[in-house]
C-alpha positions as a Python dict, from the first residue, in 0.01 Angstrom:
ca = {
    (1, 'X'): (0, 0, 0),
    (2, 'X'): (-208, -339, 22),
    (3, 'X'): (-351, -450, 320),
    (4, 'X'): (-105, -713, 376),
    (5, 'X'): (189, -504, 369),
    (6, 'X'): (17, -245, 577),
    (7, 'X'): (-29, -538, 862),
    (8, 'X'): (310, -682, 846),
    (9, 'X'): (445, -331, 901),
    (10, 'X'): (246, -269, 1199),
    (11, 'X'): (346, -617, 1360),
    (12, 'X'): (723, -506, 1295),
    (13, 'X'): (668, -169, 1453),
    (14, 'X'): (542, -334, 1795),
    (15, 'X'): (791, -295, 2068),
    (16, 'X'): (956, -641, 2179),
    (17, 'X'): (1070, -727, 2495),
    (18, 'X'): (1280, -1038, 2550),
    (19, 'X'): (1339, -1246, 2857),
    (20, 'X'): (1704, -1292, 2878),
    (21, 'X'): (1731, -1605, 3028),
    (22, 'X'): (1451, -1829, 2803),
    (23, 'X'): (1492, -1599, 2484),
    (24, 'X'): (1108, -1573, 2473),
    (25, 'X'): (998, -1286, 2324),
    (26, 'X'): (701, -1084, 2399),
    (27, 'X'): (485, -809, 2189),
    (28, 'X'): (420, -524, 2411),
    (29, 'X'): (54, -414, 2342),
    (30, 'X'): (-211, -212, 2497),
    (31, 'X'): (-163, -28, 2801),
    (32, 'X'): (-393, -192, 3077),
    (33, 'X'): (-357, 26, 3389),
    (34, 'X'): (-59, 156, 3631),
    (35, 'X'): (-16, 151, 3994),
    (36, 'X'): (244, 294, 4268),
    (37, 'X'): (552, 121, 4099),
    (38, 'X'): (393, -52, 3781),
    (39, 'X'): (251, 10, 3435),
    (40, 'X'): (59, -309, 3307),
    (41, 'X'): (40, -368, 2916),
    (42, 'X'): (-94, -679, 2724),
    (43, 'X'): (219, -883, 2639),
    (44, 'X'): (201, -1132, 2371),
    (45, 'X'): (417, -1446, 2335),
    (46, 'X'): (559, -1410, 1973),
    (47, 'X'): (596, -1780, 1929),
    (48, 'X'): (265, -1934, 2124),
    (49, 'X'): (55, -1592, 2059),
    (50, 'X'): (-49, -1658, 2453),
    (51, 'X'): (-149, -1322, 2583),
    (52, 'X'): (-46, -1200, 2924),
    (53, 'X'): (-129, -903, 3165),
    (54, 'X'): (261, -794, 3204),
    (55, 'X'): (338, -576, 3518),
    (56, 'X'): (637, -366, 3415),
    (57, 'X'): (835, -221, 3684),
    (58, 'X'): (1151, 4, 3649),
    (59, 'X'): (1447, -100, 3831),
    (60, 'X'): (1502, 284, 3867),
    (61, 'X'): (1214, 257, 4126),
    (62, 'X'): (1351, -16, 4298),
    (63, 'X'): (1666, 108, 4442),
    (64, 'X'): (1584, 107, 4820),
    (65, 'X'): (1628, -271, 4978),
    (66, 'X'): (1270, -251, 5116),
    (67, 'X'): (1147, -166, 4771),
    (68, 'X'): (1319, -462, 4622),
    (69, 'X'): (1220, -668, 4897),
    (70, 'X'): (842, -579, 4821),
    (71, 'X'): (891, -665, 4458),
    (72, 'X'): (1049, -1013, 4568),
    (73, 'X'): (746, -1058, 4801),
    (74, 'X'): (487, -989, 4550),
    (75, 'X'): (653, -1263, 4314),
    (76, 'X'): (683, -1495, 4581),
    (77, 'X'): (305, -1449, 4704),
    (78, 'X'): (161, -1472, 4331),
    (79, 'X'): (365, -1802, 4267),
    (80, 'X'): (261, -1963, 4565),
    (81, 'X'): (-143, -1894, 4499),
    (82, 'X'): (-360, -2101, 4289),
    (83, 'X'): (-715, -2028, 4326),
    (84, 'X'): (-981, -1936, 4069),
    (85, 'X'): (-1061, -1597, 4214),
    (86, 'X'): (-700, -1479, 4207),
    (87, 'X'): (-531, -1387, 3900),
    (88, 'X'): (-295, -1639, 3771),
    (89, 'X'): (56, -1607, 3784),
    (90, 'X'): (274, -1727, 3493),
    (91, 'X'): (619, -1612, 3559),
    (92, 'X'): (870, -1334, 3591),
    (93, 'X'): (1170, -1238, 3419),
    (94, 'X'): (1436, -904, 3449),
    (95, 'X'): (1651, -704, 3199),
    (96, 'X'): (1867, -463, 3243),
    (97, 'X'): (1591, -169, 3292),
    (98, 'X'): (1263, -355, 3420),
    (99, 'X'): (1113, -636, 3601),
    (100, 'X'): (854, -826, 3433),
    (101, 'X'): (551, -1032, 3593),
    (102, 'X'): (314, -1228, 3366),
    (103, 'X'): (-5, -1254, 3485),
    (104, 'X'): (-354, -1401, 3367),
    (105, 'X'): (-504, -1136, 3150),
    (106, 'X'): (-860, -1069, 3300),
    (107, 'X'): (-1101, -957, 3031),
    (108, 'X'): (-1451, -803, 3110),
    (109, 'X'): (-1741, -1074, 3055),
    (110, 'X'): (-2080, -1149, 3119),
    (111, 'X'): (-2160, -1417, 3370),
    (112, 'X'): (-2417, -1640, 3243),
    (113, 'X'): (-2737, -1710, 3480),
    (114, 'X'): (-2675, -2095, 3427),
    (115, 'X'): (-2307, -2093, 3564),
    (116, 'X'): (-2278, -2216, 3941),
    (117, 'X'): (-2017, -2074, 4183),
}
């Protein structure tokens, strides 16, 4: 099997997450971490190739009203913030099983001595 065929086969095997409202599709990539309710993965927009940190919360964990309210408040707070030291919010959507929050992906990087704060 040639490397081109192998690469395209791997691309097709990736799990795809679809925003039912906009139709946007995202490849679910590398696992980044987990918290109390959510698991975080790299989500790559299939069309633009933009990469996000996708916080994925199963609806099965949001059965009590206060849990849904907590999720709504988190989205509302993220949506209202715009600060260089707070991870950026890019949107959210849900399907029948999960709520997806698209956040700025933070890569580890070295800060140069010439950068000012």
